[in-house]
N, C-alpha and C positions, 0 to 999 in steps of 0.2 A: 630155307625150311620154313614151312607154314603149320601152323598147329591150330587147331580147332576146338572150343570149348561150347557147349550150347546153352544156353541158360534160358529156362522157361518160367514165367511168372504169373500167376494169376490172381488175381481180384486186387484190392487198391493196398496203398501202401503200408500202411499200421497192419491190419488183419491179413493181409495176403500172403502166399507163401510160395517157393518157387524151388526149383531142382536146377542142379549143374550136373553136367556130363561131360567127360573129356573124350577126345579121340583116343587119347592111350587106353582109356579104360581104366587109369589110376582110380577114378570113381565116376558112378554112373546113378543117374537121380539122387545125388546129395543132396539133403534139402537144405534150403535157407530161406529165413524170412526176416522179420523186424524183430523177432524177438530173438532169433539167433544172434543179430547184428548185435543188438542193443542191450539185451535182458537176461543174456544167458553166458554168463563170465565164464562157468567151467567149461561149457562147449559140446556139453553132452546131448543138445536138440540137434545140432547140424554145424555146418560151417558160415562163414559170411566172407564179403569181397577182401577186408582187411585182412585176414587170417592167411587168405590164400596168398594176397602180397607177400606178407610177412614169410612166408615158405617158400614162395618163389625167390625172395631176396636171399634169403638163408643159404639157399641151394645153390643159386649163381654164384654168392661169393666165395664160397666153399670151392666151387671148382674153378672159378678165376685163381683164387688165392693157391688152390694146387700147379695150377700153371706156371704163373707169377714165380714158385720155388722152386719148378722144374727148372723153369729159366736161369734160375740163378746156381743151379745145381745142390738144389736140395731137395730132397724124397722124404715129404710128409708120411709121417706111418697113419696120423688122424687128425682130421679137422672136425671138430664138433661147434656147431654153429646155432646159438640161442636166438631167435630173432623177436624182439619185443616192439611190437608198432603200438602207438599212440595215437588214438583218435580222439580229437574234442571237438567240439563243436561242429560236427559235420564234414573235418578237415584231418587228413593226416599230417599231423605235426614234426614225428620224428620216428626213423625205427632205430634202436640200439641193438648193435652186431655184439653178443657174448660170447668171444672167440676164446676155446680151450684146444691148445694143438700141441702135439706129439711130433716134433721134426727135428731128427738126430743130427748134431754137426752145427748147429746154428746158432749165435747170440742173440741176446735179445733185442739190441738195437736193431741188426740187420732184419730179424723177424718183425718187428714193430713197421721197419720201413716197406719190407715186403707187403705186409699185411694193409697198409695204408694205399701202396700203388693198389692192388687187387680192390680194396674198397670204391675208389674213386674210378676205377676201371671195368668194374663189373658191369655189364649190358644193364642188369636191373637197377644198379642205383643211377645209371644215366639216364633213367626214365623217370625216376621219382623226384617229386618236388617238394621235399621235405629234408629236414636234419637228417644226418646219418650219422650216428655217434657209434666208434667202434672202441670196445674195450678187450683186448688179446691178453691172453696168458700161455705161456709156453710152460709144459707138464712133463 
C-alpha cells in the first residue's frame, strides 16, 4: 500500500504558510503555518505535523489493539484513545496514549498485557523516536 499527501509551502519559515491535501480526500488544502504549529494551542487556525502524527498514532494503535484482542478471542465494543504529543525545543519527546476501552469478558491484567503488546507493535509506534506512554482503563 502507498498513500500520498501533498504539502505546499509558500514563503519563509516564520511568515509563510502552507496547505496539506490527502489522497483520500480526508482533508483538502488544510492550512498549516508557524502560527498553527507554535502559537495556536486550540487548533482553530489549522493543523500541524505533530497533530497529524498524534492522530495517526491513536488510530493505528486502536486498530492494532483490536486485532490483538481478536487474536486472543476478545471482541472490543469500543476503543477510545486520546494521543497527547509533547513537542519541546523542536523535538517530539513523548506521546501519551490515554485509552478507555469496553471489552467484554476480559480481566484487567490480560487487557493491560494485550494493550502493551499493541503499543509495542503498532506500525506507527515502530517509526517514532520518542517515549510512548500508555494509560489504559477498562470501562
